[in-house]
C-alpha positions as CSV (number, residue, x, y, z in Angstrom):
1,M,-0.1,-0.3,0.2
2,A,1.3,3.4,-1.1
3,D,2.2,5.9,1.9
4,R,-0.1,9.0,2.2
5,E,2.0,12.5,3.0
6,E,0.2,16.0,3.4
7,L,1.8,18.4,1.9
8,N,1.5,22.3,2.9
9,P,3.8,24.8,2.1
10,D,4.8,27.4,5.8
11,W,1.6,29.9,4.7
12,P,0.7,31.0,8.2
13,W,-2.8,31.6,6.8
14,A,-3.6,28.1,6.2
15,A,-2.5,27.1,9.9
16,D,-6.2,27.9,10.9
17,F,-8.1,25.6,8.3
18,R,-8.2,21.4,8.9
19,I,-7.0,21.1,5.1
20,A,-4.2,20.0,3.5
21,Q,-3.2,22.1,0.7
22,G,-2.4,18.5,-1.4
23,V,-1.8,14.8,-0.6
24,R,0.4,13.0,-2.5
25,V,0.1,8.6,-2.7
26,G,2.8,7.3,-4.7
27,D,3.5,9.0,-7.6
28,T,0.4,11.3,-7.4
29,I,0.2,14.9,-5.9
30,H,-3.5,16.2,-5.4
31,V,-4.2,19.3,-5.2
32,S,-6.8,21.5,-3.3
33,G,-8.4,24.3,-4.5
34,Q,-5.9,27.2,-4.9
35,V,-6.4,30.8,-5.0
36,A,-5.5,34.2,-5.1
37,F,-4.2,34.2,-1.5
38,D,-0.2,34.9,-0.8
39,A,1.7,33.5,1.3
40,H,0.6,36.1,4.1
41,G,-3.5,34.9,3.3
42,E,-3.8,38.8,1.3
43,L,-5.8,38.7,-1.6
44,V,-3.3,39.1,-5.1
45,G,-4.7,40.3,-8.1
46,G,-8.0,42.5,-6.8
47,D,-10.7,42.4,-8.9
48,D,-8.1,41.3,-12.4
49,M,-9.2,37.9,-12.7
50,F,-5.9,37.3,-14.7
51,A,-4.0,38.3,-11.8
52,Q,-5.6,36.6,-9.8
53,A,-5.3,33.1,-12.2
54,V,-1.3,33.8,-12.1
55,Q,-1.0,34.0,-7.7
56,T,-3.6,30.7,-8.2
57,F,-0.9,28.5,-10.7
58,K,1.9,29.7,-8.5
59,N,-0.2,28.7,-5.2
60,I,-0.5,24.8,-7.1
61,E,3.0,25.2,-8.1
62,A,4.2,25.3,-4.5
63,V,2.4,22.8,-3.2
64,L,3.7,20.3,-6.1
65,E,7.0,21.6,-4.6
66,E,7.0,20.3,-1.4
67,G,5.7,16.9,-2.8
68,G,8.5,16.7,-5.5
69,A,6.6,18.0,-8.8
70,T,6.6,20.7,-11.3
71,M,3.7,22.5,-13.4
72,E,5.3,20.2,-16.3
73,D,3.9,16.7,-14.2
74,V,0.1,18.3,-14.1
75,V,-2.2,16.0,-16.4
76,K,-5.6,17.5,-14.9
77,I,-7.0,20.5,-13.7
78,L,-10.3,21.9,-12.7
79,A,-11.1,25.4,-12.5
80,F,-14.2,27.5,-10.9
81,L,-14.9,30.8,-12.2
82,T,-17.1,33.5,-10.8
83,D,-17.7,35.0,-13.9
84,I,-17.3,33.3,-17.4
85,D,-17.4,36.6,-19.1
86,C,-13.6,36.8,-17.8
87,Y,-12.6,33.2,-19.2
88,A,-10.1,34.4,-21.5
89,D,-7.7,36.4,-19.0
90,Y,-8.0,32.8,-17.0
91,A,-7.6,30.9,-20.5
92,R,-4.5,33.6,-20.7
93,A,-3.1,32.8,-17.1
94,R,-3.2,28.7,-17.6
95,A,-1.2,29.2,-20.7
96,V,1.4,31.4,-19.0
97,A,1.2,28.5,-16.3
98,F,1.8,25.7,-18.6
99,P,3.7,26.4,-21.8
100,N,4.6,23.2,-22.8
101,N,2.7,19.7,-21.5
102,I,-1.1,21.0,-21.5
103,P,-3.1,19.7,-19.1
104,A,-6.5,17.8,-18.9
105,S,-8.8,20.9,-18.2
106,A,-12.3,21.6,-17.0
107,T,-13.8,24.9,-16.1
108,V,-17.1,25.5,-14.4
109,T,-18.8,28.2,-13.3
110,T,-20.1,29.3,-9.6
111,P,-21.8,32.5,-8.3
112,V,-19.7,32.7,-5.6
113,L,-16.1,31.1,-3.8
114,V,-15.3,30.9,-0.2
115,N,-14.8,34.5,0.0
116,P,-17.0,36.3,-2.3
117,D,-14.0,38.8,-3.4
118,L,-11.9,35.6,-5.0
119,L,-12.3,35.2,-8.8
120,V,-10.8,32.1,-9.7
121,E,-10.0,28.5,-7.9
122,V,-8.2,25.9,-9.6
123,E,-7.4,22.2,-8.3
124,A,-5.0,19.6,-9.6
125,V,-3.9,15.9,-10.0
126,A,-0.1,15.8,-11.0
127,V,1.8,13.1,-11.3
128,I,5.7,12.9,-10.4
129,G,7.9,12.6,-13.5
130,C,5.4,12.4,-16.1
131,G,6.3,16.2,-17.5
132,T,10.1,15.5,-18.1
133,G,10.2,13.1,-20.6
């Protein structure tokens, strides 16, 4: 049976929540939904979808690093947007985050996220080492 490891970057704000930012089982990492908070819990990007999405992908990258993976190892993402009219800005940030190995992707809209100032949340699945081929 594969070992289970919680992955939690050193983010002071996250210590108050009873969730793992990611979980590694074997060579697979499941990243919890990430949003546009910096390491101190401050919102990055205000009402700018592109800026929020860029920070969101940076947070995914930080969780992956905790488990020994990179963005190149991401095989699947699921995004939640509060405004589908901003999809192009989200897609532009996604293209920046994944210039080479494009993951399978789905996007859904939701009226609100856990914090009403958030515009985007993204969860990810990665397989360590699959992006280095």
